[in-house]
N, C-alpha and C positions, 0 to 999 in steps of 0.2 A: 499218212505214214503208219504202217502196221506196227502193232506193239508186239515185241518178242518176249517180254517179261511175263512169266506165268504166275508170279507172286500176287495173291489176292490182297489188295490194300483195304478195300471196303466190301463188306458183305451185309446185305440187307435180307432178313429172313422174315417172311410173313408180316410185313409191316402194315399195321392198321392205324389210321389216324381219324378218329371220329370226333365230331363237334356235336355233342348231345347225340342225336340219332342220325345226323348227316354223315355218311361214310365218304369223307373226302379222299381217303386212300384206304383200299380194302384188299388185304392179303397180297402185297406186292413183294416179290423176291428178285434179287439180282446181285451180281458181283461186279466189281470194277478192279481190274488188274493194275498194278503199279505202272505208271507211265502212259496209260492209254487215255483216250477221250471217249467217254460213254455219253451218247446223245440220248436225251429223253424228249419225246415229241408227243403231240396230241393237241386237241382243240382246247380253247379257254375253258377253265373249270374242271379239267379232267384229273387234276391232282398233282401235276408236275411240280409246281412251286411248293406245294404242301409237303411233297416228298423230300425236296431239298431242305426245307426249313426243319423238317423232322429229323433228318440226318444230322444237322448241325446243332440240334437240341434247342432250337427256338421254341419248339413245342415239346411237351412231354408226351411221348407216343402212347397210344391206347393199348396196343398189344404188339407182340413181335419182338425182334432183337436186331440191333445194329452193331456190327463188329468193325473195329478199325484197328489195323495192324495186329489182328488176332485177338484183341481184347474187346469185351463187350462194353460199349460206351452208352447205350441206351436200351432200355427194356420196358415193355408194358406188361400190365398184370390182368387186363380184362379177360383174356382167354383163360387164365388160371381161375379167376373168380367165377366165370360162367361154368367151368368144369366142376367146381366145388358145388355150385347151386344145383346142377343137373344130377350130381352124385347123391346129394341130399334128398332130392325128389325120388330118386330110384330106391332109396332105402326104405320108403314106406311100402310094406308088404313083401320086402325081399327076404330071402331065407337067411338064417344066421351066418352061414358060410359067406354068402354074398355081401352081407352087411360088414363082415370083417374085411373083405376085400375092398369095399368102398371106403371104409375108414382109413385103411392104409393108403388108398389113392388120395383121399382128401389131405392126409398128413403130407404126402409127397408134393401135392400142389401148393400147400402152405410154405413148404421149404422153397419151392420155385419162386413164390411171391417174395419171400424174404431175400433170396439171392438176387432177384431182379431189382428190388429197391436198393440193395447194397451196391450193385454194379452201376446202376443209373445215377445215383447220387454221390458215390464215393470214388468213382474212377479217377476224377481229377485229383482228389486227395492222395490216392495211391501213386499217381503219376508224379506229383510233386515230391513225394517221399523218395521215389526212385531217382529223380533228378538231384535231390539233396545228397543221397548216398553216393552218386557218381562224383559230385563235387568233393565230398569228404575223402573218397578214395584217391582222387586226383591230387589233393593237397597234403595227404597224410605223410608221405615220405618227405616231401619238400619242407614241411614245417618241422619235421623231426631232425633234419640235417642242417637247416638254416640257423644262424645265430645273429644277434645284434640287430643292426638296422635292416639287414636283408630279411630277417625273419619278420620284422614289423611290416615291411612292404608286402611280403607274401601273405601275412595274416590279414592285412587290409583287403587285398584282392580276394582272399578266401571268404571273408565275411560278406563282401559285396556279392560274389557269385552265389554263395549259399542263400543269401536273402532273395536274390532274383529267382533262384531255382525253387524256393519254397512257394513262390507265387505262380508257378506254371500251371496251366490247365491243358489237359490232354486234347480236349476238343478244339483248342485253338490251332492244332496242327491241320485243321480244316478251316478254310476261310471262304467267304461268300461274296460274290459280286451281284449287286441287286439290279433289278430291271430298270427302274427309273432313276437316272443318275442325279437329278436335282432333288427328288424326294428323299434319297438316301444320304444326302449330305446336309449337315447342320449349317444353315445360312449364317449363323453367328460365329462360326469357327473359321479361321483361315485354313488354307490348304496344309500348311505346316502342322497346325493343331490337329486337323483331321487325321493326317497320316501318322502323327506321333502318338495319338491317343492310345492305340493298342499297345505300343511299346511301354508307355508309362504305367498302364494298368498291369502289364506283366511284370513290373518292378524295376524297369530301367530308369535310373535317375541321373546318369552321367550325360550332361547336355552335349558334350562333344561326340559321344557315341550316337545319341539320337540325331544330331545334326547330320553326321556322316551317313546314317542309314536313310534318313528322309531325302537328302539331296541325291544320294545315289539312286534311290528307287524312282525319284522324279525323272532323272535323266533316262533311266531304264524304260520308262513308259512313254518317252517322247516329249516330256516337258522340260522346262529349265528352272534353275534355282530361283530366278526372280519371281516365278509363279508362287512360290511358297508363302509369300505375305499377302496374297490376294484372297478374295472371298468367292464362293461358288457362283454367284450371280454374274461375276466378271468373265466367265468362261462359256464357250459354246458347248452344245450337247456332247460332242465327241471328246472334248477336253475334260468335261466333268466325268465322263465314263472312264477316262484314263486315270483320273484322280481316284475313282472307286477301285480300279485295278491296282493302283499304287498302294492304297490302304490295305488291300488283301495281301499283296506280295511282300510288304515290308515285315510282316510277321513271320516270314520264312516258312510258309506252310508246305505240307507234303501234297495236299489236295485242295483244289479250288472248286466250288459249286458256282457256276456261272448261270444265273437265273435270267435268261433272255437278255443278255447284255447288249444286244444290238437292235432289238425290236423297236426302240424309241428313236433310232438314229436314221439319218439319210442313207441311201444305198451306198454312196461313195464312202461315207464315214464307216459304215458297217464293215466294208472290206478292210479298212485300216485297223479297226479294233480286232477283227478276227486274225489278221496277220500278226498283230501285236501279241495276242494270246498264243498263237502258234510259236512265235519266237521265244516267248517266256517259257513255254512248255519245253522246248528243246534246251534252252539255256539253263533252266532251274530244275529240270527233271520233274515237272509238275504232272500230277494226275488230275484230270478235269471231268466233272459231271456237267455236261453242257445241255441246258434246258432251252428249247427254242420252238418256235412255230414254223420257221422257214426251213422246209425240208431240203432245199438246195444247199443251204448253208451247212446244215447238219451232215449231209452226204460228204461235202468237201472236208469238213473239220473232224468228223467222228470216225473212230475205229469200229465201234459197235453201236447199235441203236435199239432202244426200247420204245415201244409204242403204247401209250396209255389211253384208256377210254373209260370214262365214268369211274375213276378211281382204281381201275384194274389194269394190270399189264396184259395186253392181248397178243403181242408178238415181240420177239427179241432175236436179233441176228446181227452178223457183221454188216457193215454199211453196204458193201458190194452185193452180198447175198440178199439183203432186204429189198434193194432196188431191182435186182435181177429177178427174184422170185418171191414177190409179196403174196402171202397165203391168206391171211385173215381179211375178210371183206372190208373192215374198217381201214386197214393199212392200204388196200387198193383204192379205197375212196380218197384217203389223204394224198396218195401219189397222183391220182387223176386230177387233183386240184392245182398242181404245180404249173404255173404259167411259164412259157418260153418266149423269148423275143423273136418269134417267127410267126408272121401273120397267117401263112398257109397252114402251119401246124395248129395254131389257135382257132382257126376257122373250123378245123376238123376234130379238134379235141373234144372228147365226150366225158363229162363228169359222171362218176359213179356215185350213186346215192346209197348210203349205208342205213338200212333199217333193221335193227337187231331182231324185231319180231318176225320179219320176213326171212331173214337169213338163217336163223337158228331155231331149232326145236329142242329146248332144254327142259321140257316138262318131265321127262323121265330120265334121260341120259344126261347127267350134269357135266359141265366142262371143267377141265383142270389144265394147268400149264404142262404141255408135253413137248418132248424133243422129237421133232419130225425127222431131222437129220442132224449130225453132229454140229452143235453150236446154234441151231435154228429152232427156237421154241415158239409155240403157238398155243393160245387158250382155245381148247376144242374138246369135243366129246369123242366117243369111240368112232362113230360114223364119219365125223369130220376128219379125224386122224387118218382113217384109211383113205379118204378122198384126197387129202393133202399129199399123202405119200404117193398116191397114184398120179397126181399132177406133176410131181417131181420125178416120176419114173422109178421110184424106189421099190414098189411092189413087184414090178416086172423083173427088176434086177435080182430080187430075192427068191423068185420062183425057180425051181430046178429046170434044167433043159429037158425037153421031151424028145424021145427018139421016134 
């Protein structure tokens, strides 16, 4: 289902996530529009899951920026620190005028570091303050006009909503469904406790409200109320994943990061979970970052697809465009690995092997992410850029007609 909304809900800019010197994610940028499903694919260890965990702030990112609803929710400082170190090295032997320029540059980078820390660690506090202000504005006139018992009832509701608002976290507007349904559920907690935990942390204390939300979301994901008192080991793999979906949906998020939610399930159960996510997407207006290995599933479920290799985004396009015109050699290699239930096709299918040392010469001309045609981005250098455009027939179209 193509997404018609052009509002950017999530924007990732130059995201880097390093673990010591291991570059798990290296300079990745993309946008996700409200209401769309953005697929993220690549082989194991390419950085897909790390990207998702960095967005939801399970990791403090090394450098780059993450914006949600136009507000910066995560920021790294390593790039600013490296810029300061390089500027200090350049100061040795520099002219007085150049030294003054470098000092101004260092001061600017320090301001950027301070702003990054402020946004990264205080965005939730600012969001809670905004929520409290909204509650205050909502009840201001009501409290001023009410008297007697009516005012006491309104004051009680006001105090309760204000306390809940003060415990809100901006990042909880994004929820995550984890890959392994049994490992992500506490075996000592019942289904009810697992789903209700987020509501309680957010400040909800009214048991009637919690019960209503838990039972409603259980039915929404295809389970029944009687399941609420059971433990994870009493369910099948597909049912456990539905519990994981319920735990995310009960928080009423705007966006869900689905980290390979069907890779540990049987094929028939995979289809059920994918259909469930599709139904919830339409019903609740969710935006989804869908991380997966199975390109067939990604093609069916996603509006746009990003391909990652060794921590970098190598190609990004709409689902139809990527499958119709794969340009990067790694993307073509992934697509050649998709099996089909056709013995004649499988007998003739040829796997494409991707060897970056053979495919690319980046010794002089370094690659960058470039837009080959509107909406289709590929990691390439100048020579590859011209070759890809030629493959799509864009260079011929741009040439003037000769008489």
